[in-house]
N, C-alpha and C positions, 0 to 999 in steps of 0.2 A: 166063545161067547164074549169074553173080555175084549177081544180084538174087534168084534163087530160093534160093540158099544163105543169103543175108542174111535173107530173109523166114522161112525154115525155122528158122534159128538164133534169130531173135527170138521166134517162136512157142514154141519149146522153152524158152527162158529165161523168158518170161512164164508158161508152163505150170508150170515149176518154182517160180516165185515164188508163184503161186496155191496150189500144193500145200503148200509150206512154211507159208504163211500159214494155210491151213485146218487144219494139224496143230498149231498153237500158235505157230508161227514161231520161227525161231532168234533173232531179235532181239526177240521179244515174250515171251521167257522159256521157252517150251516146257515140258518136264518139269521142268527146273531152276527155272524161274520159279514153277511150282506148289509145289515143295518150299520155296523161299524164302518164298512167301506163307504156307504152312503154318507155317513157323518163326516168322514175324512174328505170326501169330494166337496160336500157343502161347505166345510170349513175352508178349503182351499179357494173356493169360488167367492166366499164372503169377503167383502172389503173391510179390513180392520182400520178404523180411524186412527191416524197417527196420534200418539200421546203428546200432548202439549208440554213443551219443556217449561219447567217452573223457573221463574226468575229468582235464583238463589240470592242474589245480592239484594233484591227487593224484600225478600223474606227476612234476611238478616237485619236490614234497616228497620223493618217493622218491629222485629223482636227487640231491638235496642230502644225504639221509641216507647214500646209497651213497658219495658223495664224502667226506663227513665221516668215515665209517667207514674209508675208505682212508687218509686223511691222518692220522687219529688212531691208526693201528696202532702206530707208534713214531716217535719224534722223529728227524727228519733235518735237516741243515743247510739254511740258505737257499740256499747255493751249489748244493747238490745239487738242491733244488727248482727253482731257476731254470735250471740248465744241463742236467740229466739226466732229471728225472722225466717230462717230456712224451714222451720216447721210450722210456724204460726202466721207467716206472712209479714211483709214489711210494715203493714198497718194493723196487724193483729187480727185481721179478718178471717184467717184460716185458709185464705185463697191467694193465689198469685196468677196473674194473667188468665183469670177465669177458671183456673184449675184448683180443685180441692187439694190442700196440703195434708201432711201427716198429722199435724197437731190441730186441736180444735180452735175455734174462734175465741179470742180473748177480749175483743172489743165489746164494750158495754158492761163489763163486770166491775164491781166496786173494788176499791183499793183493799179493803179488809178481806174480801173473798179471795182476791188474787194472792194476798200475802199468806193467808191461811193455807191455800192450795200449795204455794211454793214451799212453805214449811213442811207440809205433809209429804211432799215429794222428797225433800231433803232428808227428813227423818225416817223415810221408808214406810209411812202409814199408807201412802198411795204408791203402788208399784209401777214404776216406769224407769227402766235402766238408763235411758237417755237423759231424762230429767234429773234423776239422782246424780248421774255423772256430771252434768252441767252445773248443778247447784251445790255439790259436795263441799267445795272449797270457798263458797261465798259466805260472807258474814250476814247477820240478821239485818244490818243497816243496808247492805247491798240488795238484799231481798225486798226490803221496804221500798228502796228506790225503784226497783223493777215494778213492783206493784203500783206505786204512785204514777210512774210514767205510763204504764199500760192502761191504767184506769182513766187517763186523760185522752186516750186515742179517739173515743167516740165524740167528745166535745171538739177536738181538733178537726175531725172529719166533717162534723156538722158545720163548723165555722167556715171551712173551705167551700162547702156546698151552697152557702148562702150568698 
């Protein structure tokens, strides 16, 4: 009896294999395989437009012009350029070349607000490791100078725009 069941099962399995193979086969692609083949043929027949080469020299020149335009807006101290401009922008706007920078905009804040914020960062009342590291070795007079300079940015920008 066991042999009859084994032979019948084997015949059924072989029959199913032959049926699936005759229909395109599950592992031979079947209907999905035909769709994929059609896509390959369509892709080969489609004309792909050539990618225009970018003028790298022109882009470099434009980047230099943008950078020069930003730095020439108004004069800032070398101390501000070296410590602050990479995060807050050359003009304190918090942006450079139209992109938002890591630090917030400083332009338009009062001297006292800026000074208090700098002191808070230096003393650790406001947490920011970058700010604390930059301000750690600065004196209160240097912090006052930064606050005074930054508080004048809005007036300088407004004067240039008139």
